[in-house]
Residue frames as qw, qx, qy, qz and C-alpha x, y, z in Angstrom:
[[0.848, -0.061, -0.516, -0.104, 86.71, 147.88, 53.09],
 [0.524, -0.724, 0.339, -0.294, 87.22, 146.95, 56.56],
 [0.026, -0.527, 0.845, -0.086, 90.18, 144.67, 57.74],
 [0.724, -0.084, -0.593, -0.341, 89.19, 140.99, 57.25],
 [0.460, -0.103, -0.777, 0.417, 90.12, 140.10, 60.93],
 [0.225, -0.014, 0.361, -0.905, 87.15, 142.11, 62.34],
 [0.171, -0.408, -0.884, -0.153, 83.59, 141.34, 63.17],
 [0.306, -0.431, -0.091, -0.844, 80.37, 143.14, 64.16],
 [0.380, -0.304, -0.810, 0.328, 79.15, 142.76, 67.62],
 [0.313, -0.814, -0.362, -0.329, 76.48, 144.39, 69.80],
 [0.239, 0.365, -0.455, 0.777, 78.01, 146.94, 72.34],
 [0.016, -0.393, -0.736, 0.550, 74.99, 148.07, 74.21],
 [0.229, 0.730, 0.641, 0.063, 71.62, 149.73, 73.71],
 [0.076, -0.870, -0.019, 0.487, 73.08, 153.29, 73.91],
 [0.118, -0.576, 0.592, 0.551, 75.88, 152.67, 71.37],
 [0.833, 0.412, -0.037, -0.367, 74.42, 149.85, 69.26],
 [0.959, 0.168, 0.072, 0.217, 76.87, 147.81, 67.21],
 [0.126, -0.854, 0.454, 0.223, 80.70, 148.13, 66.91],
 [0.804, 0.480, -0.346, 0.059, 83.56, 146.60, 65.06],
 [0.634, -0.660, 0.400, -0.041, 85.98, 144.42, 66.90],
 [0.247, 0.536, -0.795, -0.143, 89.33, 142.53, 66.08],
 [0.967, -0.114, -0.018, -0.227, 88.92, 138.86, 65.83],
 [0.877, 0.031, -0.103, 0.468, 92.74, 138.23, 65.72],
 [0.403, -0.650, 0.064, 0.641, 95.80, 140.31, 66.74],
 [0.453, 0.801, 0.182, 0.347, 96.18, 143.35, 64.39],
 [0.624, -0.269, -0.122, 0.724, 99.46, 145.24, 64.92],
 [0.044, 0.869, 0.075, -0.487, 99.89, 148.89, 65.01],
 [0.101, -0.501, 0.561, 0.651, 100.63, 150.12, 61.49],
 [0.248, 0.307, 0.896, 0.202, 98.06, 147.86, 59.88],
 [0.278, -0.117, -0.305, -0.903, 95.53, 149.35, 57.49],
 [0.257, 0.197, 0.812, -0.485, 92.18, 148.90, 59.21],
 [0.473, 0.670, 0.511, -0.257, 90.01, 150.39, 56.62],
 [0.249, -0.183, 0.522, 0.795, 90.56, 151.31, 52.82],
 [0.538, 0.521, 0.177, -0.639, 88.03, 153.23, 50.78],
 [0.338, -0.024, 0.855, 0.392, 87.21, 151.03, 47.92],
 [0.185, -0.006, -0.505, -0.843, 85.04, 151.10, 44.89],
 [0.312, -0.384, -0.858, -0.140, 82.21, 149.27, 46.55],
 [0.131, -0.423, -0.497, 0.746, 81.66, 152.05, 49.03],
 [0.169, 0.755, 0.595, 0.219, 78.73, 154.39, 48.29],
 [0.282, -0.133, -0.032, 0.950, 79.37, 158.01, 47.56],
 [0.065, 0.776, 0.625, 0.063, 76.57, 160.45, 48.00],
 [0.272, 0.410, 0.036, 0.870, 76.97, 164.07, 46.75],
 [0.049, -0.298, -0.516, 0.802, 75.94, 166.90, 49.20],
 [0.313, 0.195, -0.162, -0.915, 73.51, 167.96, 46.58],
 [0.167, -0.110, -0.955, -0.220, 71.81, 164.66, 46.33],
 [0.505, -0.372, -0.182, -0.757, 68.05, 164.70, 46.75],
 [0.705, -0.248, -0.645, 0.158, 68.45, 161.80, 49.33],
 [0.351, -0.047, -0.487, 0.798, 69.64, 164.39, 51.72],
 [0.303, -0.182, 0.016, -0.936, 66.33, 166.33, 51.57],
 [0.748, -0.243, -0.509, -0.350, 64.39, 163.17, 52.41],
 [0.444, -0.604, 0.486, -0.448, 64.32, 162.96, 56.28],
 [0.973, -0.104, 0.179, -0.105, 64.12, 159.15, 56.06],
 [0.845, 0.374, -0.121, 0.363, 67.38, 158.90, 54.03],
 [0.144, 0.796, -0.291, 0.511, 69.03, 161.91, 55.49],
 [0.645, -0.619, 0.333, -0.300, 69.06, 160.40, 59.00],
 [0.976, -0.017, 0.173, 0.132, 70.55, 157.17, 57.74],
 [0.636, 0.614, -0.117, 0.452, 73.21, 158.91, 55.69],
 [0.142, -0.807, 0.331, -0.467, 74.11, 161.29, 58.67],
 [0.780, -0.506, 0.298, -0.215, 74.26, 158.23, 60.94],
 [0.920, -0.059, 0.335, 0.197, 76.30, 155.80, 58.84],
 [0.663, 0.642, 0.025, 0.384, 78.35, 158.02, 56.50],
 [0.425, -0.626, 0.020, 0.653, 81.47, 160.01, 56.91],
 [0.388, 0.911, 0.039, -0.138, 82.41, 162.99, 54.82],
 [0.822, 0.064, 0.194, 0.532, 85.42, 162.73, 52.50],
 [0.319, -0.387, 0.096, 0.860, 87.74, 165.59, 51.24],
 [0.047, 0.244, 0.595, 0.765, 85.48, 166.13, 48.28],
 [0.352, -0.020, 0.303, -0.885, 82.60, 166.81, 50.74],
 [0.650, -0.083, -0.574, -0.492, 80.75, 163.66, 49.59],
 [0.671, -0.379, 0.477, -0.422, 79.15, 161.38, 52.14],
 [0.427, 0.355, -0.825, -0.107, 80.68, 157.91, 52.07],
 [0.811, -0.284, 0.299, -0.415, 78.76, 154.86, 53.30],
 [0.064, -0.434, 0.889, 0.131, 80.98, 151.80, 53.67],
 [0.718, 0.036, -0.470, -0.513, 79.44, 148.78, 51.98],
 [0.665, -0.082, -0.724, 0.164, 80.59, 146.45, 54.73],
 [0.587, -0.614, -0.478, 0.224, 80.76, 146.64, 58.56],
 [0.440, 0.088, -0.132, 0.884, 83.03, 149.72, 58.45],
 [0.207, -0.563, -0.243, -0.762, 79.92, 151.89, 58.79],
 [0.688, -0.650, -0.285, -0.150, 79.53, 150.65, 62.41],
 [0.609, 0.084, -0.389, 0.686, 82.93, 151.84, 63.65],
 [0.335, -0.876, -0.343, 0.056, 82.19, 153.85, 66.79],
 [0.130, 0.850, -0.189, 0.473, 83.66, 157.06, 68.03],
 [0.758, -0.522, -0.215, 0.327, 86.30, 157.20, 70.80],
 [0.008, -0.984, 0.174, -0.024, 88.26, 160.25, 71.97],
 [0.357, -0.593, 0.706, 0.151, 91.25, 157.76, 72.32],
 [0.856, 0.371, -0.050, -0.357, 90.68, 156.10, 68.97],
 [0.793, -0.270, 0.511, 0.193, 92.43, 152.82, 68.07],
 [0.592, 0.325, 0.493, 0.549, 92.55, 153.98, 64.34],
 [0.005, 0.697, 0.005, -0.717, 93.26, 157.20, 62.62],
 [0.651, 0.694, 0.305, 0.043, 92.20, 158.26, 59.18],
 [0.510, -0.356, 0.286, 0.729, 95.18, 159.25, 57.06],
 [0.325, 0.688, -0.092, -0.642, 95.55, 161.62, 54.12],
 [0.047, 0.268, -0.868, -0.414, 96.31, 158.54, 51.85],
 [0.646, -0.003, -0.419, -0.638, 92.67, 157.20, 51.85],
 [0.731, -0.164, -0.662, -0.017, 92.85, 154.69, 54.62],
 [0.547, -0.745, 0.202, -0.324, 92.53, 154.38, 58.40],
 [0.570, 0.365, -0.667, 0.312, 95.65, 152.89, 60.21],
 [0.747, -0.579, -0.324, 0.029, 95.82, 151.21, 63.58],
 [0.113, 0.808, -0.336, 0.470, 97.71, 153.49, 65.89],
 [0.417, -0.508, 0.678, -0.330, 98.09, 150.79, 68.60],
 [0.134, 0.084, -0.982, -0.100, 98.22, 147.04, 68.79],
 [0.701, -0.131, 0.044, -0.700, 94.71, 145.60, 68.81],
 [0.165, -0.154, 0.959, -0.173, 94.20, 142.34, 70.57],
 [0.267, -0.312, -0.838, -0.359, 91.31, 139.94, 69.77],
 [0.270, -0.657, -0.665, 0.230, 88.15, 141.45, 71.31],
 [0.142, -0.471, -0.128, 0.862, 89.35, 145.08, 71.21],
 [0.392, 0.785, 0.468, -0.106, 87.08, 147.56, 69.44],
 [0.450, 0.228, 0.292, 0.813, 88.05, 149.41, 66.45],
 [0.050, -0.857, -0.391, 0.333, 87.31, 153.14, 66.99],
 [0.373, 0.457, 0.173, 0.789, 87.88, 156.47, 65.10],
 [0.033, -0.441, -0.288, 0.849, 87.54, 160.15, 66.38],
 [0.342, 0.703, 0.619, 0.067, 84.42, 161.31, 64.62],
 [0.007, 0.879, -0.060, -0.472, 85.85, 164.93, 64.49],
 [0.352, -0.274, 0.659, 0.605, 87.90, 163.53, 61.49],
 [0.184, 0.238, 0.832, 0.466, 84.90, 162.87, 59.30],
 [0.006, 0.791, 0.603, 0.104, 81.77, 164.96, 60.18],
 [0.358, 0.033, -0.014, 0.933, 82.19, 168.49, 59.39],
 [0.150, -0.524, -0.370, -0.753, 78.71, 170.12, 59.17],
 [0.587, -0.638, -0.195, -0.458, 77.17, 169.56, 62.52],
 [0.171, -0.502, 0.697, -0.483, 78.03, 169.28, 66.13],
 [0.780, -0.112, -0.566, -0.243, 77.44, 165.79, 67.60],
 [0.653, -0.589, 0.353, -0.319, 77.08, 164.36, 71.09],
 [0.452, 0.428, -0.780, 0.061, 79.81, 161.73, 71.74],
 [0.897, -0.372, 0.083, -0.225, 79.55, 158.45, 73.63],
 [0.527, 0.555, -0.572, 0.295, 82.97, 157.45, 74.86],
 [0.805, -0.492, -0.331, 0.014, 83.80, 155.35, 77.83],
 [0.560, 0.131, -0.314, 0.755, 86.94, 157.39, 78.78],
 [0.272, -0.701, -0.478, 0.455, 86.54, 159.84, 81.64],
 [0.135, -0.508, 0.135, 0.840, 88.11, 162.65, 79.57],
 [0.334, 0.486, 0.717, 0.371, 85.62, 162.20, 76.67],
 [0.074, 0.037, 0.135, 0.987, 84.87, 165.55, 75.04],
 [0.264, 0.438, 0.709, -0.486, 81.15, 164.75, 75.24],
 [0.515, 0.784, 0.306, -0.164, 80.56, 166.64, 72.01],
 [0.558, -0.068, 0.350, 0.750, 82.52, 167.51, 68.92],
 [0.209, 0.857, 0.167, -0.441, 82.58, 170.85, 67.09],
 [0.680, 0.708, 0.000, 0.190, 84.00, 172.19, 63.87],
 [0.009, -0.876, 0.451, -0.174, 87.00, 173.53, 65.83],
 [0.836, -0.378, 0.398, -0.016, 87.92, 170.08, 67.09],
 [0.884, 0.369, 0.120, 0.263, 89.71, 169.20, 63.72],
 [0.307, 0.849, -0.189, 0.387, 91.84, 172.18, 63.69],
 [0.397, -0.741, 0.451, -0.301, 93.02, 171.54, 67.26],
 [0.817, -0.285, 0.501, -0.027, 93.48, 167.82, 67.03],
 [0.855, 0.514, -0.060, 0.031, 94.89, 167.20, 63.51],
 [0.193, 0.747, -0.606, 0.196, 98.59, 167.78, 64.63],
 [0.601, -0.310, 0.661, -0.323, 98.08, 165.05, 67.26],
 [0.889, 0.301, 0.268, -0.219, 96.58, 162.79, 64.59],
 [0.623, 0.715, -0.316, 0.008, 99.38, 163.42, 62.32],
 [0.110, -0.640, 0.727, -0.224, 101.84, 162.34, 64.94],
 [0.720, -0.100, 0.632, -0.270, 100.04, 159.20, 65.45],
 [0.854, 0.504, 0.073, -0.108, 99.85, 158.42, 61.83],
 [0.353, 0.778, -0.511, 0.095, 103.54, 159.10, 61.30],
 [0.356, -0.482, 0.760, -0.251, 104.48, 156.78, 64.22],
 [0.837, 0.135, 0.475, -0.236, 102.21, 154.08, 62.86],
 [0.729, 0.664, -0.141, -0.087, 103.58, 154.36, 59.26],
 [0.041, -0.684, 0.728, -0.036, 107.11, 153.58, 60.69],
 [0.554, -0.105, 0.798, -0.211, 105.56, 150.07, 61.40],
 [0.734, 0.470, 0.062, -0.487, 103.66, 149.78, 58.04],
 [0.559, 0.524, -0.604, -0.219, 106.34, 147.95, 55.97],
 [0.021, 0.301, -0.915, 0.267, 106.90, 145.32, 58.76],
 [0.489, 0.156, 0.697, -0.500, 103.20, 144.18, 59.13],
 [0.227, 0.279, 0.847, 0.391, 100.91, 142.35, 56.91],
 [0.235, 0.356, 0.008, -0.904, 98.64, 144.67, 54.84],
 [0.346, 0.327, 0.861, 0.179, 95.71, 142.67, 53.31],
 [0.296, 0.820, 0.432, -0.231, 93.94, 145.84, 52.41],
 [0.249, -0.538, 0.373, 0.714, 96.99, 147.43, 50.57],
 [0.270, 0.176, 0.730, 0.603, 95.73, 146.28, 47.07],
 [0.090, 0.763, 0.626, 0.133, 92.59, 148.43, 47.44],
 [0.255, -0.642, -0.058, 0.721, 94.54, 151.71, 47.85],
 [0.487, 0.856, 0.109, -0.137, 94.03, 154.26, 45.07],
 [0.831, 0.240, 0.027, 0.502, 97.18, 154.13, 42.80],
 [0.187, 0.752, -0.140, 0.616, 98.13, 157.78, 43.29],
 [0.561, -0.720, 0.258, -0.317, 97.83, 157.49, 47.16],
 [0.954, -0.171, 0.109, 0.220, 99.81, 154.21, 47.09],
 [0.674, 0.485, -0.076, 0.552, 102.52, 155.89, 45.07],
 [0.062, -0.781, 0.213, -0.584, 102.66, 158.92, 47.35],
 [0.808, -0.550, 0.159, -0.139, 102.72, 156.46, 50.41],
 [0.924, 0.028, 0.047, 0.378, 105.66, 154.55, 49.02],
 [0.379, 0.686, -0.116, 0.610, 107.51, 157.79, 48.33],
 [0.454, -0.769, 0.181, -0.413, 106.93, 158.98, 51.88],
 [0.940, -0.327, 0.099, -0.026, 108.05, 155.57, 53.28],
 [0.865, 0.293, 0.040, 0.405, 111.04, 155.50, 51.21],
 [0.371, 0.546, -0.005, 0.751, 112.15, 159.04, 51.54],
 [0.310, -0.473, -0.529, 0.633, 110.53, 160.60, 54.63],
 [0.035, 0.264, -0.068, -0.961, 109.34, 163.38, 52.43],
 [0.322, -0.080, -0.557, -0.761, 105.93, 164.35, 51.03],
 [0.002, -0.260, -0.879, 0.400, 103.83, 163.29, 53.98],
 [0.291, -0.471, -0.476, -0.683, 100.05, 163.68, 53.35],
 [0.039, -0.082, 0.627, -0.774, 98.68, 165.23, 56.41],
 [0.046, 0.458, 0.857, -0.231, 95.38, 164.50, 58.04],
 [0.134, 0.508, 0.102, -0.844, 94.43, 168.05, 57.12],
 [0.172, 0.120, -0.698, -0.684, 93.82, 166.64, 53.53],
 [0.013, 0.399, 0.917, -0.002, 90.56, 164.98, 54.86],
 [0.143, 0.609, 0.382, -0.681, 88.97, 168.41, 55.11],
 [0.471, 0.603, 0.553, 0.329, 86.92, 169.54, 52.06],
 [0.143, 0.956, 0.064, 0.248, 88.06, 173.20, 52.62]]
């Protein structure tokens, strides 16, 4: 489920649509939480053998730690890639804002966190864009993402969290333990199915 203070807007013909903040969203806010309304597609699903569905699944889904393709039921499926993403996926089943988002700022993720099977060309407006992600990007970048998540989690208790009720109970319990003790952090590495 995407944060309620976001909207879908057309970016340009090359990128298509994107998700943008409609109000100020502070760093440390849950931007997306996987919820029961999201669609999970097994890697053995016959839909992946059908080119019409496969292309849509690969375009709009991300891969979770079980190797399933997850398609967000709401506008979350339109979050675009950025090498300097405004949100990072955590080992707790949610994406967190890693910087303050002003109204009109685009919500972005680094696609290397979610797509594990194929290389993909990237469209990013930063001059140091990687232009393509590979399977090696995750191993190289996950320590950086962990630093960003840990810094954002320091702000987590002080900011409104409208998506907190959607966290899976076990993940919510582990998160509360980490916030209270500083121990038991769930690394971004947990996003990988292997």
